[in-house]
C-alpha positions as CSV (number, residue, x, y, z in Angstrom):
1,M,32.8,11.7,-11.7
2,W,32.5,12.1,-15.5
3,R,29.5,14.4,-15.2
4,G,31.3,16.6,-12.7
5,R,34.3,16.9,-15.1
6,Q,32.0,17.8,-18.0
7,T,30.2,20.4,-16.0
8,R,33.5,22.0,-14.8
9,W,34.8,21.9,-18.4
10,A,31.7,23.7,-19.7
11,A,31.9,26.3,-17.0
12,L,35.6,26.9,-17.8
13,L,34.7,27.4,-21.4
14,W,32.0,30.0,-20.4
15,A,34.6,31.9,-18.4
16,L,37.1,31.9,-21.2
17,V,34.8,33.1,-23.8
18,A,33.3,35.8,-21.5
19,A,36.8,37.1,-21.0
20,A,38.0,37.0,-24.6
21,P,35.3,36.0,-27.1
22,G,36.7,34.7,-30.3
23,P,35.8,32.7,-33.4
24,T,34.1,29.3,-33.4
25,L,36.0,26.8,-31.3
26,P,35.5,23.1,-32.2
27,L,35.6,20.9,-29.1
28,R,36.2,17.2,-28.7
29,P,33.4,15.4,-30.5
30,W,32.7,13.0,-27.6
31,L,31.4,16.0,-25.6
32,G,28.7,16.7,-28.2
33,L,29.6,20.4,-27.6
34,R,30.9,23.3,-29.5
35,L,31.5,26.9,-28.4
36,L,30.4,29.6,-30.8
37,E,30.7,33.4,-30.7
38,S,28.3,35.4,-28.5
39,S,24.7,35.8,-29.5
40,T,23.5,39.2,-30.6
41,A,20.3,41.1,-30.1
42,G,17.9,40.6,-33.0
43,E,19.7,37.4,-34.2
44,E,17.3,35.4,-36.4
45,P,16.5,32.0,-34.8
46,E,16.3,28.9,-36.9
47,P,12.8,28.3,-38.5
48,G,10.2,27.7,-35.9
49,A,12.6,28.0,-33.0
50,A,12.8,30.5,-30.1
51,P,15.4,33.3,-30.1
52,L,18.6,33.1,-28.2
53,T,19.3,35.3,-25.2
54,P,21.5,38.1,-26.6
55,G,25.0,39.0,-25.3
56,L,26.0,35.5,-24.0
57,P,28.4,32.8,-25.3
58,V,26.6,30.3,-27.6
59,F,27.2,26.6,-27.4
60,E,26.2,23.9,-29.8
61,H,25.1,20.5,-28.3
62,C,24.8,17.6,-30.7
63,T,24.3,14.0,-30.0
64,D,22.0,11.3,-31.4
65,T,21.3,9.6,-28.1
66,C,17.5,9.8,-28.3
67,S,15.8,6.4,-29.0
68,M,14.0,8.0,-31.9
69,A,17.0,9.8,-33.5
70,R,17.8,9.3,-37.2
71,N,14.2,8.6,-38.3
72,G,14.1,11.6,-40.6
73,V,11.8,13.7,-38.3
74,C,12.9,16.4,-35.8
75,E,11.3,15.4,-32.5
76,E,12.9,17.8,-30.1
77,G,10.1,20.3,-30.3
78,R,12.5,23.2,-30.8
79,R,11.9,23.7,-34.5
80,M,9.3,22.6,-37.1
81,P,9.6,18.9,-37.9
82,S,9.6,19.6,-41.6
83,P,9.6,22.7,-43.9
84,D,5.9,22.2,-44.8
85,F,4.7,21.7,-41.1
86,N,1.8,23.9,-40.0
87,N,3.4,25.9,-37.1
88,S,0.0,26.4,-35.4
89,L,-0.2,22.6,-34.8
90,P,1.5,21.1,-31.7
91,R,4.9,19.4,-32.3
92,M,4.9,16.0,-30.7
93,T,8.1,15.8,-28.7
94,Y,10.0,12.6,-27.9
95,C,13.6,13.7,-27.6
96,D,15.6,15.9,-25.3
97,L,17.1,19.0,-26.8
98,G,20.3,18.2,-28.7
99,S,19.7,14.5,-28.6
100,D,18.1,14.2,-32.1
101,C,20.9,16.0,-33.9
102,A,20.8,14.1,-37.2
103,D,17.2,15.1,-37.7
104,C,17.1,18.6,-36.1
105,G,20.6,19.9,-36.5
106,P,22.8,21.0,-33.6
107,W,21.0,22.6,-30.7
108,R,22.3,26.2,-30.1
109,T,22.0,27.5,-26.6
110,T,23.6,29.9,-24.2
111,A,23.4,27.3,-21.4
112,P,26.9,25.8,-20.9
113,Q,25.8,23.2,-18.5
114,V,23.3,20.6,-19.9
115,P,23.2,17.6,-17.6
116,W,21.5,15.2,-20.1
117,M,24.5,15.4,-22.5
118,D,25.7,12.6,-20.2
119,V,23.4,9.8,-21.2
120,K,23.3,8.5,-17.7
121,T,21.3,11.6,-16.7
122,P,17.8,11.8,-18.0
123,G,16.7,15.1,-19.5
124,A,13.2,16.6,-19.1
125,I,11.7,14.7,-22.0
126,R,13.2,11.4,-21.1
127,F,11.9,11.8,-17.6
128,L,8.4,12.7,-18.8
129,R,8.3,9.8,-21.3
130,A,9.3,7.4,-18.5
131,K,6.2,8.7,-16.6
132,E,4.1,8.1,-19.8
133,V,3.5,11.8,-20.1
134,Q,2.9,13.1,-23.6
135,V,4.7,16.4,-24.5
136,R,3.4,18.8,-27.1
137,V,5.1,22.1,-28.1
138,K,3.7,25.0,-30.0
139,P,4.3,28.8,-30.3
140,A,2.6,30.9,-27.6
141,V,0.1,33.5,-28.8
142,V,1.9,36.5,-27.4
143,P,3.2,39.8,-28.8
144,P,6.2,39.3,-31.2
145,D,8.6,41.0,-28.8
146,V,8.1,38.2,-26.2
147,S,7.6,35.2,-28.5
148,F,8.3,31.8,-27.0
149,L,7.6,28.1,-27.4
150,Y,5.6,26.3,-24.8
151,A,5.4,22.7,-23.9
152,Y,2.3,21.1,-22.3
153,T,0.6,17.7,-22.3
154,D,-2.4,15.9,-23.7
155,P,-5.4,18.2,-23.1
156,S,-7.7,15.2,-22.5
157,K,-5.6,14.4,-19.4
158,D,-5.1,18.0,-18.2
159,Y,-8.3,20.1,-18.6
160,D,-6.8,23.4,-17.6
161,V,-3.4,24.6,-18.7
162,S,-2.9,22.1,-21.5
163,W,-6.5,22.4,-22.8
164,H,-6.2,26.2,-23.1
165,M,-2.8,26.0,-24.7
166,E,-4.0,23.4,-27.2
167,H,-7.1,25.4,-28.2
168,A,-6.1,29.0,-27.6
169,G,-2.3,29.1,-27.7
170,M,-2.2,30.9,-24.3
171,V,-2.9,30.4,-20.6
172,E,-5.1,32.7,-18.5
173,P,-5.2,35.6,-21.0
174,L,-6.2,38.4,-18.6
175,L,-3.5,37.5,-16.1
176,S,-1.0,37.3,-18.9
177,K,-1.9,40.8,-20.0
178,I,-1.6,42.1,-16.4
179,F,1.9,40.6,-16.2
180,Y,2.7,42.1,-19.6
181,R,1.5,45.6,-18.5
182,I,3.3,45.5,-15.1
183,L,6.6,44.2,-16.4
184,K,7.0,45.7,-19.9
185,D,9.7,48.4,-19.7
186,R,10.3,47.8,-16.0
187,C,12.4,44.6,-16.1
188,L,15.7,46.3,-16.9
189,R,16.5,48.9,-14.3
190,P,18.5,52.1,-15.1
191,D,21.6,50.7,-13.5
192,G,21.5,47.7,-15.8
193,S,20.3,45.1,-13.3
194,R,17.2,43.1,-13.8
195,A,14.1,43.4,-11.6
196,L,13.0,40.3,-9.8
197,V,9.8,38.3,-10.3
198,V,9.0,35.5,-7.8
199,D,6.8,32.7,-9.2
200,V,5.4,30.5,-6.4
201,G,3.8,27.5,-8.0
202,A,5.3,27.9,-11.4
203,N,3.6,24.8,-12.9
204,F,4.8,24.4,-16.6
205,G,6.3,27.9,-16.5
206,W,3.9,30.1,-18.5
207,F,4.3,33.2,-16.3
208,A,8.0,32.6,-15.6
209,I,8.8,32.4,-19.3
210,L,6.7,35.5,-20.0
211,A,8.5,37.5,-17.3
212,A,11.9,36.3,-18.4
213,R,11.2,37.1,-22.1
214,L,10.2,40.6,-21.0
215,G,13.7,40.9,-19.5
216,C,13.1,40.2,-15.8
217,R,15.1,37.8,-13.5
218,V,12.8,35.0,-12.2
219,I,12.9,32.7,-9.2
220,A,10.5,29.9,-9.9
221,Y,9.3,27.5,-7.2
222,E,8.0,24.2,-8.4
223,P,8.3,21.2,-6.1
224,V,6.3,18.7,-8.2
225,P,8.8,16.8,-10.4
226,L,6.3,16.2,-13.2
227,F,5.6,20.0,-13.5
228,R,9.2,20.9,-12.9
229,H,10.6,18.9,-15.8
230,M,8.0,20.5,-18.1
231,L,9.2,23.9,-16.7
232,L,12.9,23.0,-17.3
233,Y,12.2,22.0,-20.9
234,N,10.3,25.3,-21.4
235,I,13.2,27.2,-20.0
236,H,15.8,25.4,-22.2
237,V,13.8,25.5,-25.4
238,N,13.5,29.2,-25.0
239,D,17.1,29.7,-24.0
240,L,16.3,31.4,-20.6
241,T,18.6,29.5,-18.2
242,S,20.5,32.8,-17.5
243,R,17.3,34.5,-16.3
244,I,15.3,31.9,-14.5
245,E,16.4,30.1,-11.4
246,V,14.3,27.0,-10.6
247,R,14.0,25.9,-6.9
248,D,12.5,22.5,-6.2
249,K,11.0,23.6,-2.9
250,A,7.4,24.0,-1.6
251,V,6.8,27.5,-0.2
252,T,5.0,27.4,3.1
253,D,4.8,28.9,6.6
254,K,7.5,26.8,8.3
255,P,10.6,24.8,7.2
256,G,10.4,21.0,7.0
257,L,9.1,18.2,4.8
258,V,5.6,18.5,3.3
259,K,3.5,16.1,1.3
260,M,2.4,17.1,-2.2
261,V,-0.4,15.1,-3.8
262,V,-0.3,15.1,-7.7
263,P,-3.2,14.0,-9.9
264,Y,-2.5,12.5,-13.3
265,S,-6.0,13.3,-14.7
266,G,-8.5,16.1,-14.4
267,I,-6.9,19.4,-13.6
268,W,-3.2,18.7,-13.1
269,G,-2.7,22.2,-11.6
270,T,-4.7,21.3,-8.5
271,A,-1.6,19.4,-7.2
272,G,-0.7,20.9,-3.9
273,I,0.2,20.4,-0.3
274,D,-1.8,17.6,1.3
275,G,-4.0,17.5,-1.9
276,L,-6.1,20.4,-0.4
277,N,-7.7,21.4,-3.7
278,I,-7.9,18.1,-5.6
279,D,-11.4,17.2,-6.7
280,H,-11.8,13.7,-5.5
281,A,-14.9,13.2,-7.6
282,I,-12.6,12.9,-10.6
283,E,-11.2,9.4,-10.6
284,G,-7.6,8.8,-11.6
285,K,-4.1,8.0,-10.6
286,K,-2.5,10.2,-7.9
287,E,1.1,10.4,-6.6
288,D,2.4,11.5,-3.2
289,V,5.7,13.4,-3.3
290,H,7.5,14.5,-0.2
291,V,9.5,17.8,-0.6
292,Q,11.3,20.3,1.5
293,G,9.2,23.3,2.6
294,V,10.8,26.8,2.9
295,M,9.6,30.3,3.8
296,L,9.9,33.2,1.4
297,E,11.3,35.5,4.1
298,D,14.3,33.1,4.4
299,E,14.7,32.7,0.6
300,V,14.3,36.2,-0.8
301,K,16.2,39.2,0.6
302,E,15.6,41.8,-2.0
303,D,12.9,44.0,-3.6
304,V,10.3,42.1,-5.8
305,L,8.6,43.8,-8.7
306,L,5.9,41.1,-9.0
307,M,5.1,38.0,-7.0
308,K,2.8,35.3,-8.4
309,V,1.1,32.9,-6.0
310,D,-0.8,29.9,-7.3
311,V,-0.7,27.1,-4.7
312,E,-4.2,25.6,-4.7
313,G,-5.5,26.8,-1.3
314,W,-2.2,27.1,0.4
315,E,-2.0,30.9,-0.1
316,P,-2.3,31.7,3.7
317,G,0.8,29.5,4.4
318,V,2.8,31.2,1.6
319,M,1.9,34.7,2.8
320,A,2.5,33.8,6.5
321,G,6.0,32.6,5.6
322,A,6.6,35.9,3.6
323,A,5.9,38.2,6.5
324,G,9.5,39.2,6.9
325,L,9.8,39.8,3.1
326,L,6.7,42.0,3.1
327,R,7.9,44.0,6.1
328,G,11.6,44.3,5.1
329,Q,11.5,44.6,1.3
330,R,9.4,46.2,-1.3
331,V,7.0,43.8,-3.0
332,E,5.2,46.1,-5.5
333,H,2.6,43.7,-7.0
334,I,1.1,40.3,-6.0
335,V,-1.0,38.3,-8.5
336,M,-2.7,35.5,-6.6
337,E,-5.2,32.7,-7.2
338,Y,-7.4,33.0,-4.1
339,T,-9.0,29.7,-3.3
340,P,-11.4,29.6,-0.3
341,G,-13.1,26.6,-1.8
342,A,-10.1,24.4,-1.2
343,P,-10.3,24.2,2.7
344,E,-14.1,24.0,2.4
345,R,-13.7,20.6,0.7
346,W,-12.4,19.3,4.0
347,Y,-14.3,21.5,6.5
348,N,-11.0,22.7,7.7
349,F,-12.4,25.7,9.6
350,E,-9.0,27.0,10.8
351,A,-7.7,27.2,7.2
352,M,-11.1,28.5,6.1
353,E,-10.8,31.5,8.4
354,A,-7.1,32.0,7.6
355,T,-7.9,32.5,4.0
356,P,-9.8,35.8,4.3
357,R,-7.7,36.8,7.3
358,M,-4.7,36.7,4.9
359,L,-6.3,39.5,2.8
360,V,-7.2,41.4,6.0
361,D,-3.5,41.4,6.9
362,L,-2.3,42.4,3.4
363,I,-4.7,45.4,3.6
364,H,-4.3,46.4,7.3
365,L,-0.7,45.5,8.1
366,Y,1.1,46.0,4.8
367,G,-1.0,48.7,3.1
368,Y,-2.0,47.0,-0.1
369,R,-5.1,47.5,-2.2
370,V,-6.8,44.3,-3.4
371,G,-8.7,44.0,-6.7
372,S,-10.7,41.0,-8.0
373,V,-10.0,40.3,-11.7
374,G,-12.2,37.3,-12.1
375,D,-11.2,34.0,-13.6
376,G,-8.2,35.4,-15.5
377,K,-9.6,34.0,-18.8
378,T,-12.1,36.8,-19.7
379,G,-11.9,40.5,-20.3
380,F,-8.7,40.2,-22.4
381,G,-9.4,42.4,-25.5
382,D,-5.9,42.6,-27.0
383,W,-2.5,43.1,-25.6
384,D,-2.4,46.9,-26.0
385,A,-6.0,47.6,-25.0
386,P,-6.7,49.0,-21.6
387,L,-7.1,46.6,-18.8
388,P,-10.7,46.2,-17.5
389,P,-11.1,47.8,-14.0
390,A,-10.9,45.4,-11.0
391,R,-13.4,45.4,-8.2
392,E,-11.9,46.2,-4.9
393,V,-12.0,43.8,-1.9
394,T,-12.3,45.8,1.2
395,L,-12.2,45.2,5.0
396,D,-16.0,45.8,4.9
397,N,-16.4,42.8,2.6
398,L,-13.9,40.6,4.5
399,K,-15.6,41.1,7.9
400,Y,-18.5,39.0,6.4
401,D,-16.2,36.4,5.0
402,V,-14.7,35.9,8.5
403,A,-18.1,36.0,10.2
404,D,-19.5,33.4,7.8
405,V,-16.7,30.9,8.6
406,R,-17.4,31.3,12.4
407,L,-21.1,30.8,11.9
408,W,-20.5,27.7,9.8
409,K,-18.2,26.3,12.4
410,D,-20.8,27.0,15.2
411,G,-23.5,25.3,13.1
412,R,-25.5,28.6,12.6
413,L,-24.7,29.5,9.0
414,G,-28.0,30.5,7.3
415,C,-30.3,29.4,10.1
416,P,-32.6,29.4,11.8
417,Y,-35.0,30.5,9.1
418,D,-38.3,32.2,9.7
419,D,-41.5,30.1,9.6
420,M,-42.8,32.5,6.9
421,L,-40.2,31.1,4.6
422,D,-41.7,27.6,4.4
423,F,-40.3,26.8,1.0
424,K,-38.0,24.0,-0.3
425,A,-34.9,26.2,-0.7
426,W,-35.1,27.4,2.9
427,A,-35.5,24.0,4.5
428,G,-31.9,23.5,5.5
429,C,-28.9,25.4,6.9
430,F,-25.2,25.4,5.9
431,G,-25.8,25.3,2.1
432,V,-23.0,27.1,0.3
433,P,-23.1,29.6,-1.4
434,E,-26.7,30.4,-0.6
435,S,-26.3,30.6,3.1
436,L,-23.3,33.0,2.9
437,S,-23.6,36.8,3.3
438,A,-24.2,38.5,-0.1
439,R,-21.9,41.3,1.2
440,S,-18.8,39.1,1.3
441,L,-16.2,38.3,-1.3
442,R,-16.9,34.6,-1.1
443,A,-20.5,35.2,-2.2
444,E,-19.3,36.0,-5.7
445,L,-17.2,32.9,-6.1
446,T,-17.8,29.4,-7.3
447,H,-14.5,28.1,-5.8
448,N,-11.7,30.6,-6.4
449,V,-10.8,34.0,-8.0
450,N,-7.7,35.8,-9.2
451,L,-6.6,38.9,-7.2
452,W,-4.3,41.7,-8.2
453,I,-2.8,43.1,-5.0
454,T,-0.7,46.3,-5.2
455,K,0.5,49.3,-3.4
456,P,-1.7,52.4,-3.4
457,E,0.6,54.4,-5.7
458,H,-0.1,51.8,-8.5
459,V,-3.8,52.3,-8.3
460,G,-5.1,54.4,-11.2
461,P,-4.9,54.7,-15.0
462,S,-1.3,53.7,-15.2
463,G,-1.8,50.6,-13.0
464,M,-4.7,48.8,-11.5
465,E,-8.0,50.7,-12.1
466,L,-10.8,50.0,-9.7
467,E,-14.6,50.2,-10.2
468,P,-16.4,52.5,-7.9
469,R,-18.3,49.6,-6.3
470,P,-16.5,47.0,-4.3
471,V,-17.0,43.2,-4.5
472,G,-20.1,41.6,-3.0
473,L,-23.5,40.9,-4.6
474,I,-24.8,43.5,-2.3
475,P,-22.7,46.5,-1.4
476,P,-21.3,46.1,2.2
477,D,-22.7,49.5,3.2
478,A,-26.2,48.9,1.8
479,P,-29.2,49.3,4.2
480,P,-30.1,46.3,6.3
481,N,-33.3,45.5,4.4
482,T,-31.4,45.3,1.0
483,Y,-31.7,41.7,-0.3
484,W,-32.0,41.5,-4.1
485,V,-28.8,41.4,-6.3
486,N,-28.2,44.3,-8.6
487,N,-25.1,43.7,-10.8
488,T,-24.2,44.0,-14.5
489,Y,-24.3,40.3,-15.2
490,N,-27.4,39.5,-13.0
491,F,-25.4,36.9,-11.1
492,G,-26.7,35.3,-7.9
493,M,-24.8,33.7,-5.1
494,G,-21.6,31.8,-6.1
495,G,-21.5,33.7,-9.4
496,R,-24.4,31.6,-10.7
497,P,-26.5,33.4,-13.4
498,C,-30.0,34.1,-12.1
499,D,-31.6,33.4,-15.4
500,G,-30.1,30.0,-15.7
501,M,-30.9,28.9,-12.1
502,D,-33.7,26.5,-11.2
503,A,-36.7,28.6,-10.2
504,E,-37.0,27.1,-6.7
505,W,-33.5,28.4,-5.8
506,Q,-33.7,31.9,-7.3
507,V,-35.1,33.8,-4.3
508,R,-32.7,32.1,-1.8
509,H,-29.8,33.2,-4.1
510,H,-31.0,36.8,-3.9
511,C,-32.4,36.7,-7.5
512,K,-35.8,38.1,-8.4
513,Y,-38.1,35.3,-9.4
514,S,-38.6,34.5,-13.1
515,V,-41.6,32.2,-13.0
516,P,-45.1,32.6,-11.3
517,E,-44.5,29.7,-9.0
518,C,-42.0,31.8,-7.0
519,A,-44.2,34.8,-6.5
520,A,-45.5,33.6,-3.1
521,E,-41.9,33.0,-1.9
522,E,-40.9,36.5,-3.0
523,A,-43.9,38.1,-1.4
524,A,-43.2,36.3,1.9
525,L,-39.6,37.5,1.9
526,E,-40.7,41.1,1.0
527,K,-43.1,41.1,4.0
528,L,-40.3,40.0,6.3
529,L,-38.0,42.7,5.0
530,A,-40.6,45.3,5.5
531,E,-41.0,44.2,9.1
532,G,-37.3,44.3,9.7
533,R,-37.1,40.5,10.1
534,V,-34.2,39.8,7.6
535,P,-33.3,36.2,6.7
536,P,-30.3,34.8,8.7
537,Q,-27.8,35.2,5.9
538,A,-28.8,38.8,5.4
539,Y,-27.3,39.9,8.8
540,V,-25.5,43.3,9.0
541,L,-22.3,43.9,10.9
542,G,-20.8,47.0,12.4
543,D,-17.4,48.7,11.9
544,A,-14.9,46.5,10.2
545,V,-12.0,47.4,12.5
546,T,-14.0,46.4,15.5
547,E,-15.6,43.3,13.9
548,L,-12.2,42.0,12.8
549,G,-10.4,42.9,16.0
550,L,-8.0,45.3,14.4
551,A,-8.4,48.2,16.9
């Protein structure tokens, strides 16, 4: 009852000040809340803090309810703990915003509703501390016009997002630059409204925060409570509650309850539906969380400037549930982590085929162009430098991805091999990636890859530039007897460097041999190719439309 009254009281204050902003209004001290004048553009934040969102009423929240309050150190993460603190170091964070007031000073925010001002309601930090999750905060390494603070956890427990934030101050640099280039100067429309970004699998909120700081409105889906509380802290510490809406649902292909499996060690970001992408070779605590599943076509009924999808192998389900959105609205750009390796962990052949089929539909049914941009961590340069060109994923590549799954399912992937190839690397079938077609997208990947998917009018110098050659270690239109890789980085199957590979596997991975012991194997293969007897994984298909059943 009390919390509801406090929420209604704060909302009423917002309405009053929006209608007639006036001078500072002191409120009853037991609320821990004061209403100030509206924030202004360019207002200087307190030292080490994120800027306030301009043009909105400003509230001060001030309590000392944190268990570590009044110890002489600011432990909310929103400002530097002391004047001589090195701002490049992480700020260890033990208190919710506004709950360590004696040490940090009042917390200023444009959010009128802050549930944890009622001590019965745990805030994000209190929730995470109860889960024994460490919280660190430091400034993100981004352009000054989009500066923000970012919370993450102990990098020894989370090898991905937190490790990169600790050591580089940013997450997935190339993808961040793509976001920056797409959204800069486009978030605020001519009519004053804000363009929409949809973040499916928001995690701790790096891309949601970046989009909101660029001025966009964001709907962020994050069903995992652990990640969502980190996301909520990041939204509040950067004063972005007016621009980011958090939905605690899992996005999928049909409504209903779904099970999320959440690891507490290794790569936290592999949490997902049914634990599809969790590496079970990494020991550690896991938690099952049951959440409501929703479809994007039921959730979003307006144009989308950019949609990010990072769901650990569940991409086909997300896109199947977005069919109505893709047909009925304009979704200009999609940035996706494409993870064919996730269903392969479980030999889920239906999901394995649905993964490349999803890209087929995006190209064939919805008219997108698809570019591979690698792991998202390399090729950054600096924020204003041109983006490196992507490599296009075509139907001629994807016909081999689909065919490989069917061969695998039928027990025929990479076999039978010719008797002339009586060498160790050719002694078995089904080995991945060496048994896959080198003309496929999957042939380049260890496990996953980031894709930039956009409409044709955004392909070119002002948008996504494409290399002349599509993906595939061998061009999909190369002659049938083409076998050896020929790429800039001299990579073999699965993106493995030819030079660093064990010699006995080089020829099977389409690499020219590097030691004399492999000469006989290469000679045998060359003889087969000259006779038109290609190895089983070097098969050649016909027209993509026919092979994929699109006619």
